[in-house]
C-alpha positions in Angstrom: -32.3 10.7 40.9 -30.8 14.3 40.3 -32.9 17.1 41.0 -32.5 18.6 37.5 -34.4 15.3 36.2 -36.8 15.1 38.7 -38.2 18.8 38.0 -38.2 17.6 34.1 -39.8 14.6 35.2 -42.6 16.9 36.9 -43.1 19.4 34.3 -43.3 17.2 31.5 -45.5 14.4 33.3 -47.9 16.2 35.6 -47.9 20.1 33.7 -49.2 18.7 30.5 -51.8 16.1 31.7 -52.8 18.0 34.3 -53.9 20.9 32.5 -55.4 18.4 29.7 -57.1 16.4 32.7 -58.6 20.2 33.9 -58.9 22.2 31.4 -58.6 20.6 27.4 -61.3 20.4 25.6 -63.4 21.6 22.5 -65.3 24.6 22.3 -68.2 24.7 19.6 -70.2 27.5 17.9 -72.8 27.2 14.9 -75.2 29.3 12.9 -77.5 28.6 10.1 -77.1 30.3 6.7 -79.6 29.8 4.2 -80.4 25.9 3.5 -76.7 24.5 6.1 -75.6 24.7 9.8 -72.0 26.1 9.4 -70.3 24.3 12.8 -67.0 26.1 14.3 -65.2 24.8 16.9 -61.9 25.5 18.6 -59.6 23.3 21.0 -59.3 25.6 24.4 -55.2 24.3 24.8 -52.3 23.4 22.5 -52.5 20.0 24.2 -56.3 19.2 22.5 -55.2 21.2 19.2 -52.0 18.5 19.0 -54.6 15.3 19.7 -57.1 16.8 17.2 -54.5 17.4 14.6 -53.5 13.4 15.2 -56.5 11.5 16.0 -59.1 14.0 14.4 -62.5 15.4 15.5 -66.1 13.1 16.1 -69.2 15.1 15.1 -72.5 14.0 16.2 -75.7 15.6 15.5 -78.7 14.7 17.5 -82.1 15.2 16.1 -84.2 16.9 19.3 -87.0 18.4 17.5 -89.3 17.7 14.6 -92.3 19.8 13.0 -92.1 21.9 16.9 -92.6 19.0 18.8 -89.7 16.9 21.1 -88.9 13.4 20.2 -89.7 10.8 22.9 -85.7 9.5 21.8 -83.4 11.5 20.2 -81.5 10.3 16.7 -78.3 10.2 16.9 -75.7 10.1 13.9 -72.2 10.7 13.2 -71.5 13.2 10.7 -68.6 11.8 8.8 -67.3 8.2 8.4 -64.6 9.2 10.2 -62.8 11.3 12.3 -62.2 14.3 10.4 -58.2 15.7 10.9 -56.2 18.7 8.9 -56.5 17.7 5.0 -53.3 16.7 3.7 -51.3 19.4 2.6 -51.6 19.2 -0.9 -54.9 19.6 -0.9 -53.9 23.2 0.4 -52.0 24.0 -2.2 -55.0 25.5 -4.4 -56.4 27.8 -1.9 -53.2 28.9 0.1 -52.3 30.6 -3.3 -54.9 33.5 -2.9 -56.0 33.2 0.9 -53.1 33.9 3.3 -54.5 32.4 6.0 -54.9 29.0 4.7 -50.9 29.6 3.8 -50.4 30.4 7.8 -52.5 27.8 9.0 -50.7 25.3 6.7 -47.3 26.3 7.9 -48.7 26.1 11.8 -49.8 22.2 11.2 -46.9 20.8 8.7 -44.2 23.1 9.4 -41.0 21.1 9.2 -39.6 21.8 12.7 -42.9 21.3 14.6 -42.3 18.1 16.6 -44.5 17.1 19.3 -42.1 13.7 21.3 -39.3 14.4 23.3 -36.7 11.9 24.1 -35.7 10.9 27.6 -32.5 12.8 27.0 -34.0 15.9 26.6 -33.0 19.1 28.3 -34.9 21.6 30.2 -34.3 24.1 27.5 -35.4 21.6 24.6 -38.6 21.5 26.5 -39.4 24.8 27.3 -38.5 25.5 23.3 -40.7 22.9 22.1 -43.5 23.6 24.6 -43.6 27.7 23.0 -43.0 26.5 19.4 -46.1 24.5 20.3 -48.0 27.7 21.8 -47.1 29.9 18.6 -48.5 27.0 16.2 -51.5 26.7 18.2 -52.3 30.1 18.2 -51.7 31.2 14.8 -54.0 28.4 13.6 -56.8 29.3 15.7 -56.3 32.7 14.1 -56.2 32.0 10.7 -59.4 29.7 11.0 -61.2 32.5 12.6 -60.3 35.1 9.3 -61.6 32.0 7.2 -64.4 29.6 7.2 -62.5 27.6 4.3 -59.0 27.7 6.3 -60.8 26.1 9.5 -62.4 23.6 7.1 -58.8 22.5 6.0 -57.5 22.5 9.7 -60.6 20.2 10.5 -61.8 23.4 12.7 -65.0 23.8 10.6 -67.7 21.8 8.9 -70.9 22.4 6.9 -73.6 20.4 7.7 -76.0 20.8 4.6 -78.1 17.6 5.5 -80.0 19.5 8.1 -84.0 19.7 8.0 -86.0 22.8 8.2 -88.4 21.3 10.5 -86.0 19.8 12.6 -83.7 21.1 15.6 -80.0 19.7 16.5 -77.6 19.3 19.5 -74.3 19.3 18.1 -71.5 17.6 19.8 -67.4 17.8 18.6 -65.0 16.3 20.1 -61.8 14.3 19.7 -61.5 11.2 19.2 -59.2 10.5 22.0 -59.3 6.7 23.0 -56.9 7.5 26.3 -59.4 7.3 29.1 -56.9 8.8 31.6 -56.8 11.9 29.6 -60.4 13.5 29.3 -61.0 16.0 26.5 -64.2 18.1 27.0 -67.2 18.1 24.6 -68.4 21.3 22.6 -71.7 21.3 21.9 -74.3 23.7 20.4 -77.9 23.7 19.9 -80.2 25.3 17.0 -81.7 24.5 13.8 -82.0 26.2 10.1 -84.6 28.1 11.2 -82.2 30.2 13.6 -80.9 32.0 10.7 -79.9 35.7 11.7 -79.3 38.3 9.5 -77.0 41.0 9.7 -78.5 43.5 12.3 -78.8 47.3 11.1 -76.8 50.1 12.3 -79.0 52.4 14.3 -78.8 56.3 14.5 -77.3 56.7 11.1 -76.9 60.1 10.4 -75.4 61.6 7.0 -73.9 64.7 6.0 -74.1 65.7 2.3 -71.3 67.2 0.5 -70.2 67.9 -3.8 -71.1 64.4 -4.6 -70.1 62.7 -1.3 -72.5 61.7 1.5 -70.7 60.8 4.9 -72.4 58.1 6.8 -72.0 58.0 10.4 -73.4 55.9 13.1 -72.5 55.3 17.2 -69.6 53.1 17.5 -71.4 50.7 20.4 -74.1 49.8 17.3 -71.1 48.0 15.3 
């Protein structure tokens, strides 16, 4: 085997998969808003993101407590009938017309030059360029989802649980629907209930300066 071919073999097969086994997975956050619980997750690597786009995410909910009592056995339900994936491109059109974040995320996911497969004849330069492009798309997709929950839902990075009950507390689990036991992807988890709803924190040490038809409000940046 030529030296160049050997380097390619090591980079392509040990690099991405070793990283996937050690670091890849999903991180999950959640918050209660009104009568719903909003789930927002993010893959930790571009590899996990591409796997999630292809295979989708399972969302599990375990009822842990009811009426302030711990259940003897947690009650498990799947919140969707199948793994959720980014919505088909056609379903992005209406939101993307007025939401730049959705337009960017759709391009990151469905851009025509986006490729995830490599042929055996791919050069090291092609491998590097493909990896760089994937990282850029991954970064833009996550950033867009951070700025718009609607974009997160279209991207299969957000979900609204409207079936939560006020007297229950839940453990949520989100993970890539990956059946390959050789590639382990971490699961994102979060525990809360509707009673954990948190309002906006008011600023502290507010001062006011009054002028002609103007009031200037000031408060320490550390409390923002």
